C-alpha positions as CSV (number, residue, x, y, z in Angstrom):
1,X,-27.6,10.5,45.1
2,X,-30.3,10.8,43.0
3,X,-30.0,8.4,39.5
4,X,-29.9,10.9,37.1
5,X,-33.0,11.3,34.5
6,X,-33.5,9.5,31.4
7,X,-33.1,5.8,29.8
8,X,-30.0,4.0,31.5
9,X,-26.9,2.2,29.4
10,X,-28.6,-1.2,31.5
11,X,-32.0,-0.5,30.1
12,X,-30.7,0.4,26.5
13,X,-28.6,-2.9,26.7
14,X,-31.6,-5.2,27.5
15,X,-33.5,-4.1,25.4
16,X,-31.6,-3.7,21.8
17,X,-29.5,-7.4,22.9
18,X,-32.1,-9.6,24.4
19,X,-33.3,-13.0,22.8
20,X,-36.1,-11.8,21.2
21,X,-34.0,-8.8,19.3
22,X,-30.5,-10.1,19.2
23,X,-30.7,-14.1,18.7
24,X,-28.6,-16.0,20.3
25,X,-24.9,-16.4,18.2
26,X,-22.6,-19.7,18.8
27,X,-19.4,-20.1,18.1
28,X,-16.6,-19.0,20.1
29,X,-16.3,-15.2,20.7
30,X,-19.8,-14.8,19.0
31,X,-21.8,-14.2,22.2
32,X,-21.9,-14.6,26.3
33,X,-24.4,-16.6,28.0
34,X,-25.2,-15.4,31.9
35,X,-27.6,-17.6,33.3
36,X,-27.8,-16.2,36.0
37,X,-28.8,-12.6,36.8
38,X,-28.7,-10.5,40.3
39,X,-31.3,-10.6,42.7
40,X,-33.8,-7.6,41.9
41,X,-32.7,-7.2,38.2
42,X,-35.8,-7.0,35.5
43,X,-33.7,-9.0,33.2
44,X,-33.9,-11.7,31.7
45,X,-32.1,-15.1,32.5
46,X,-29.7,-14.0,29.8
47,X,-28.3,-11.5,27.1
48,X,-26.3,-12.3,24.0
49,X,-23.7,-10.1,23.9
50,X,-21.0,-9.4,21.3
51,X,-17.3,-8.2,21.8
52,X,-18.5,-5.1,20.3
53,X,-21.4,-2.9,21.4
54,X,-23.2,-0.1,19.4
55,X,-25.6,1.8,21.4
56,X,-25.7,5.0,19.2
57,X,-28.6,7.4,19.4
58,X,-30.4,5.4,22.5
59,X,-30.9,8.3,24.9
60,X,-28.5,7.4,26.8
61,X,-28.3,9.3,29.8
62,X,-26.9,7.4,33.0
63,X,-25.1,4.6,33.6
64,X,-28.1,1.9,35.6
65,X,-26.6,-0.7,37.9
66,X,-23.3,-1.3,38.3
67,X,-23.6,-4.7,38.9
68,X,-25.0,-5.2,36.7
69,X,-22.7,-3.7,33.6
70,X,-20.2,-5.8,35.6
71,X,-21.8,-8.8,34.9
72,X,-23.1,-8.7,31.3
73,X,-19.7,-6.8,29.6
74,X,-16.9,-8.7,31.4
75,X,-15.5,-9.3,27.3
76,X,-16.5,-6.2,25.8
77,X,-14.2,-4.6,24.3
78,X,-15.5,-1.8,21.6
79,X,-18.3,0.3,22.9
80,X,-20.0,3.3,20.7
81,X,-22.1,5.2,22.8
82,X,-21.8,8.2,20.1
83,X,-25.0,10.5,19.7
84,X,-26.4,10.0,23.2
85,X,-27.3,12.2,26.0
86,X,-23.9,11.8,28.5
87,X,-23.3,14.9,29.7
88,X,-21.6,13.7,33.2
89,X,-18.1,12.1,33.2
90,X,-19.3,10.4,36.4
91,X,-21.9,7.9,34.5
92,X,-19.1,7.9,32.0
93,X,-17.2,6.3,34.5
94,X,-19.6,4.2,35.9
95,X,-20.0,2.1,32.6
96,X,-16.0,2.4,31.5
97,X,-15.0,1.3,34.5
98,X,-16.8,-1.8,34.7
99,X,-15.9,-3.0,31.3
100,X,-12.6,-4.0,31.9
101,X,-11.2,-4.9,28.6
102,X,-12.4,-1.8,26.8
103,X,-10.2,-0.9,23.9
104,X,-12.0,1.1,21.9
105,X,-14.8,3.9,23.1
106,X,-17.1,6.0,20.8
107,X,-18.3,9.4,23.0
108,X,-19.1,11.4,19.9
109,X,-22.0,13.8,19.9
110,X,-23.1,13.7,23.7
111,X,-22.5,17.1,25.7
112,X,-20.0,16.4,27.8
113,X,-19.1,20.1,27.9
114,X,-21.2,20.7,30.5
115,X,-19.3,18.5,33.5
116,X,-15.9,18.4,34.4
117,X,-13.9,15.4,34.2
118,X,-11.8,14.8,37.5
119,X,-9.0,12.5,37.2
120,X,-10.3,9.8,39.6
121,X,-13.1,9.2,36.4
122,X,-10.5,9.1,33.7
123,X,-8.4,6.7,35.7
124,X,-11.8,4.2,34.8
125,X,-10.5,4.3,31.0
126,X,-6.8,3.6,31.6
127,X,-6.9,0.3,29.3
128,X,-8.9,2.4,26.2
129,X,-6.1,2.5,23.1
130,X,-8.6,4.7,20.7
131,X,-10.9,7.1,21.7
132,X,-13.6,9.4,20.0
133,X,-14.5,12.8,20.8
134,X,-15.7,14.2,17.9
135,X,-18.3,16.7,18.9
136,X,-18.3,16.7,22.0
137,X,-16.6,20.2,22.5
138,X,-14.5,18.5,24.9
139,X,-12.3,21.4,26.5
140,X,-8.4,20.6,26.2
141,X,-8.6,21.0,30.4
142,X,-10.3,17.6,29.5
143,X,-8.6,16.0,26.7
144,X,-5.1,17.0,29.5
145,X,-6.4,15.0,32.1
146,X,-7.2,12.2,29.9
147,X,-4.1,11.6,28.3
148,X,-2.5,11.6,31.9
149,X,-5.1,9.0,32.7
150,X,-4.2,6.7,29.6
151,X,-1.5,5.6,29.5
152,X,-1.9,3.2,26.1
153,X,-3.7,6.0,24.4
154,X,-2.8,5.0,20.7
155,X,-5.4,7.1,18.8
156,X,-7.1,9.9,19.5
157,X,-10.2,11.7,17.7
158,X,-11.3,15.4,18.4
159,X,-12.8,17.1,15.0
160,X,-15.5,19.2,15.0
161,X,-14.8,20.6,18.5
162,X,-14.7,24.5,17.0
163,X,-10.9,25.0,18.6
164,X,-9.5,27.9,17.4
165,X,-6.1,27.1,19.5
166,X,-4.5,24.2,21.0
167,X,-3.0,24.1,24.5
168,X,-0.3,22.5,25.7
169,X,-0.6,19.7,28.1
170,X,2.2,19.6,30.5
171,X,3.1,15.9,30.4
172,X,4.1,14.3,26.8
173,X,1.8,11.7,25.4
174,X,4.4,9.2,23.9
175,X,1.7,6.2,22.6
176,X,-0.2,8.3,20.7
177,X,0.3,7.6,17.2
178,X,-2.5,8.9,15.0
179,X,-4.6,11.9,15.6
180,X,-7.9,13.0,13.9
181,X,-8.4,17.1,14.9
182,X,-10.6,17.4,11.4
183,X,-13.1,20.4,10.8
184,X,-12.1,22.8,13.6
185,X,-10.5,26.6,12.6
186,X,-6.6,25.8,13.7
187,X,-5.4,28.8,11.4
188,X,-1.6,29.3,12.7
189,X,1.1,26.9,12.1
190,X,2.1,27.7,16.3
191,X,-0.8,25.5,17.4
192,X,-0.3,22.8,15.4
193,X,3.7,22.6,16.9
194,X,2.0,22.2,20.1
195,X,0.5,19.0,19.0
196,X,4.1,17.9,17.8
197,X,5.2,19.0,21.5
198,X,2.4,16.7,23.0
199,X,2.8,14.0,20.7
200,X,6.5,13.4,19.9
201,X,5.4,9.3,18.8
202,X,3.3,10.9,16.4
203,X,2.5,8.6,12.7
204,X,-0.3,10.0,11.7
205,X,-1.8,13.8,11.9
206,X,-5.2,14.3,10.3
207,X,-5.7,18.5,9.5
208,X,-8.4,18.5,7.3
209,X,-10.7,21.3,7.0
210,X,-9.0,23.7,8.8
211,X,-7.8,27.3,7.8
212,X,-4.4,26.1,8.3
213,X,-2.1,29.2,7.0
214,X,1.7,29.3,6.2
215,X,3.9,26.6,8.0
216,X,6.3,29.2,9.7
217,X,9.0,27.0,10.8
218,X,12.3,26.3,10.2
219,X,13.0,22.6,8.5
220,X,15.6,21.5,11.4
221,X,12.6,22.6,13.8
222,X,10.0,21.1,11.6
223,X,12.0,17.4,12.1
224,X,12.3,18.3,15.9
225,X,8.6,18.5,16.1
226,X,7.6,15.8,14.4
227,X,10.5,13.1,14.2
228,X,7.9,9.9,13.7
229,X,5.1,11.6,11.2
230,X,4.2,8.9,8.5
231,X,1.6,11.1,6.8
232,X,-0.4,13.9,7.2
233,X,-3.7,14.9,5.5
234,X,-3.7,18.6,4.8
235,X,-6.9,18.8,2.6
236,X,-9.0,22.0,2.2
237,X,-6.6,24.1,3.8
238,X,-8.0,27.5,3.2
239,X,-4.7,29.3,4.3
240,X,-2.0,27.5,1.9
241,X,-1.0,29.2,-1.0
242,X,2.2,29.2,-2.0
243,X,5.2,26.3,-3.1
244,X,7.5,26.6,0.0
245,X,4.3,25.1,2.2
246,X,4.5,22.0,0.3
247,X,8.4,22.2,0.2
248,X,8.6,22.7,4.0
249,X,6.9,19.0,4.2
250,X,10.2,17.4,3.2
251,X,11.5,18.3,6.5
252,X,9.4,15.4,8.1
253,X,12.0,12.8,8.2
254,X,9.7,10.2,8.2
255,X,7.2,11.3,6.1
256,X,5.8,9.1,3.7
257,X,2.0,9.8,2.9
258,X,0.6,13.1,1.8
259,X,-3.1,14.4,1.0
260,X,-2.9,17.4,-0.7
261,X,-6.6,18.4,-2.6
262,X,-8.6,21.4,-1.8
263,X,-6.1,24.3,-1.4
264,X,-6.0,27.6,-3.1
265,X,-1.7,26.6,-4.5
266,X,-3.4,23.8,-6.9
267,X,-6.6,25.7,-8.2
268,X,-5.2,26.9,-11.1
269,X,-3.6,23.6,-12.3
270,X,-5.4,20.7,-13.7
271,X,-5.5,17.7,-12.6
272,X,-2.5,16.1,-14.3
273,X,-0.6,19.1,-13.2
274,X,-1.4,19.2,-10.0
275,X,-0.2,15.6,-9.0
276,X,3.4,15.5,-10.9
277,X,4.6,19.0,-9.5
278,X,3.3,17.6,-6.3
279,X,5.0,14.3,-6.5
280,X,8.2,16.1,-8.2
281,X,8.6,18.4,-5.4
282,X,7.5,16.1,-2.3
283,X,11.1,12.8,-3.2
284,X,9.9,10.6,-0.1
285,X,6.7,10.0,-0.5
286,X,5.6,7.3,-1.8
287,X,1.5,7.8,-1.7
288,X,-0.3,11.1,-2.6
289,X,-3.9,11.6,-2.4
290,X,-5.0,8.4,-1.5
291,X,-2.8,6.9,-4.3
292,X,0.5,4.6,-4.8
293,X,3.4,6.6,-6.2
294,X,5.3,4.1,-9.1
295,X,8.4,4.7,-9.8
296,X,7.6,5.2,-13.5
297,X,5.4,8.0,-12.7
298,X,7.9,9.6,-10.5
299,X,9.9,9.6,-13.2
300,X,7.6,10.9,-15.7
301,X,6.5,13.7,-13.0
302,X,10.6,15.0,-12.2
303,X,11.0,14.7,-16.1
304,X,7.5,17.3,-16.3
305,X,9.0,19.2,-13.5
306,X,12.2,20.0,-15.3
307,X,10.0,20.9,-18.3
308,X,7.9,23.2,-16.9
309,X,10.0,25.3,-15.3
310,X,12.7,25.4,-17.8
311,X,11.3,28.6,-19.0
312,X,11.0,30.6,-16.2
313,X,12.9,33.4,-15.1
314,X,15.7,32.0,-12.7
315,X,14.5,34.2,-10.2
316,X,11.4,32.2,-10.5
317,X,12.7,28.5,-10.9
318,X,12.5,26.6,-7.8
319,X,15.6,25.0,-5.9
320,X,14.0,21.6,-6.7
321,X,14.4,22.1,-10.3
322,X,18.4,22.7,-10.3
323,X,18.3,19.3,-8.3
324,X,16.2,17.3,-10.9
325,X,18.6,18.9,-13.9
326,X,21.5,17.3,-11.9
327,X,20.0,14.1,-12.3
328,X,18.4,13.9,-15.6
329,X,20.4,16.8,-17.1
330,X,18.4,19.4,-19.2
331,X,15.9,18.0,-21.0
332,X,14.9,18.8,-24.4
333,X,11.3,20.5,-24.6
334,X,8.3,17.8,-25.8
335,X,7.4,18.1,-29.2
336,X,3.9,19.1,-30.0
337,X,2.0,16.1,-32.0
338,X,-1.4,16.7,-33.0
339,X,-3.0,13.5,-33.4
340,X,-6.2,15.2,-34.9
341,X,-7.4,13.7,-38.3
342,X,-6.1,15.1,-41.2
343,X,-9.8,17.3,-42.5
344,X,-9.0,17.7,-46.4
345,X,-6.6,16.6,-48.3
346,X,-5.3,17.5,-52.0
347,X,-5.1,14.6,-54.3
348,X,-5.2,13.2,-58.0
349,X,-8.3,12.0,-59.6
350,X,-7.8,9.9,-62.5
351,X,-10.1,8.9,-64.8
352,X,-9.1,7.9,-68.5
353,X,-6.7,10.2,-69.8
354,X,-7.6,12.7,-67.8
355,X,-6.0,13.6,-64.2
356,X,-7.4,16.2,-62.2
357,X,-6.2,17.9,-59.1
358,X,-8.4,18.2,-56.5
359,X,-9.5,19.2,-52.5
360,X,-11.6,16.7,-50.9
361,X,-13.0,16.1,-47.5
362,X,-12.0,13.7,-45.5
363,X,-15.0,13.7,-43.4
364,X,-16.7,12.3,-46.3
365,X,-18.4,8.7,-47.2
366,X,-17.3,7.4,-50.1
367,X,-21.0,7.9,-51.3
368,X,-20.6,11.7,-50.5
369,X,-17.5,11.7,-52.9
370,X,-18.9,9.7,-55.3
371,X,-22.1,12.5,-55.7
372,X,-19.3,15.2,-55.7
373,X,-17.2,13.5,-58.5
374,X,-20.5,13.0,-61.0
375,X,-20.6,16.2,-63.3
376,X,-16.4,15.9,-63.3
377,X,-16.2,12.1,-64.3
378,X,-19.4,12.5,-66.3
379,X,-20.7,8.9,-64.5
380,X,-23.6,8.1,-62.2
381,X,-22.8,7.1,-58.7
382,X,-24.3,3.3,-59.6
383,X,-21.4,3.1,-62.8
384,X,-18.3,4.8,-60.5
385,X,-15.9,2.3,-58.9
386,X,-13.5,4.3,-56.7
387,X,-9.4,3.0,-56.2
388,X,-7.2,4.8,-53.8
389,X,-3.6,4.7,-54.4
390,X,-1.3,5.6,-51.0
391,X,1.8,7.0,-52.5
392,X,3.7,4.6,-49.8
393,X,1.5,2.0,-50.1
394,X,3.2,-1.6,-51.6
395,X,0.5,-3.1,-52.8
396,X,-0.8,-1.0,-55.8
397,X,-4.5,0.9,-55.7
398,X,-7.3,-0.1,-53.2
399,X,-11.4,-0.1,-53.8
400,X,-13.0,2.7,-52.1
401,X,-16.2,1.0,-50.9
402,X,-18.0,0.3,-48.8
403,X,-20.0,3.7,-49.4
404,X,-20.7,4.7,-45.9
405,X,-16.5,4.6,-45.1
406,X,-15.7,7.7,-44.0
407,X,-12.7,8.9,-46.3
408,X,-10.6,9.7,-43.0
409,X,-10.1,6.0,-42.3
410,X,-8.5,4.9,-45.3
411,X,-4.9,7.6,-44.3
412,X,-6.2,9.6,-47.2
413,X,-3.3,12.1,-47.3
414,X,-2.0,15.4,-49.7
415,X,-0.4,13.8,-53.1
416,X,-2.5,10.5,-52.9
417,X,-4.6,9.6,-55.7
418,X,-8.4,8.6,-56.5
419,X,-9.0,6.2,-59.8
420,X,-12.1,6.2,-61.2
421,X,-12.9,4.0,-63.3
422,X,-16.9,2.5,-64.8
423,X,-18.3,-0.3,-63.6
424,X,-18.5,-3.3,-66.0
425,X,-21.5,-4.1,-67.0
């Protein structure tokens, strides 16, 4: 068979990890020194290879000499081949089959949809635990073949593959714990339920940036479909528009982490309202949108939830409201406290034997008040001393100074007194 044209895996490997480009690093696990090469090999007498090889965007189209791959990659555990030009699964198989300890493989953005993955080729992936096929446009038939041949697969990435539907595999994958399937076009819940059938042990399901609509499933069915689901990400699920969809998440028996940002249902609420309403509706979660839910925050949110719905018509009150009223009782509305500083005050101006009631602005300074009083008391501002008497203060009058200080900083209120005295010469 003719060798495919283009750059080979081994050619790129030699260039990137040659002694000139990748100096030898001493220490256990840091690199490998192979003193001899196969006869006729163009390689130098040694390569310094780490256990994690990153060969992305290198124009790789084929494997190259398999004996050389086996000689230099026996210790490699992670391999990133993303953004290359691999379009033949046979060439990928030649690489992977000669990396016996490979556990992580990234094949993102390679045109692998142009060929069919046969089961004998997929068998070379058997030891892989984490597989990334983002933007590879891998068909579900290809995914099914992989699932049948990877008994230890734990994490699978299928983002940006233009999926509108999910095709069920004839065999369940019991080992898969994490499925990352963001940025597709999975709209109908009937497609998502197929994922639960295929991956019964799923711990984490990341569905962000799909157009998921309402969750049409009974509570009992959801619990059976995803019995082990601990974390779900529904960021930007454009079709979620009612609280009943959120309530359905309580049906997952082990769910404790939820990510819910950018969905239409929440857009009309403030950031604080969104978080509190979600926490109150999801009593089992311990982390929301990446932030831990503390015990105190949960109680505050549940009390907020009661007060939020207490004035709603009975037919619009969610069932969760009645559960929380049973827990906390019916709460009184919170008192509305205006914390803004008072803008003016009615005070008594005392000068000699005269008393005059005046309304003064509290945003003005002491100097500005003196100017205002100049015509009232017939004293120049430089010859005027002001003393403030708080009606509840136990210590007597306080001189108003310095001149640049604002009146509201003294806490002046209606009914207080200001005494004006001439400065002693």
